[in-house]
C-alpha positions, 0 to 999 in steps of 0.5 A: 248564402248558408242554411240548411241543406234542404232550404239552400237547394229548394231556394236554388231549384225555385229561383234558377230551376236548379238541380244537382249535376255533380258531387263529391267528398271533400278530405274534411268530410264536407260535400261539395255539389254542383247544381245547374239549370237548362239555361247553363247557370250553375251554383257550387255548394258546400255542405259540412258535416254538421249539416250546414250548406253555403253557396261558394260560387256561381256563374253562367255556361255550365257545360257537362263533359263526357264521361270517361276513365282516367287516362283515356284520351279523347280523339278530336271528332264529331262524337266527343265520346270517342277514345283512341287506343286501348283506352275506352270508357266502361260504358263503351265496353262494359269492361274496366281494364 
């Protein structure tokens, strides 16, 4: 499915209750977005610089992972945001060291 981004996102919102949860810029200038619903379904769309958006993939069981800085190591624990050693997330310390 392809179309104007606004129409593609509106269709996903109406049909699946999906909303954007993450995005990134590809090296070719395209924007890649993940839209997910409370039920766990997700859709990945790619929007070209000319504004054309296309559904690239869709699936079930989307899960947001805890945010952490690159290089931080997650310790196995009940608290999934816990990190070990001197590597701590910005949210925990307010410092990007």
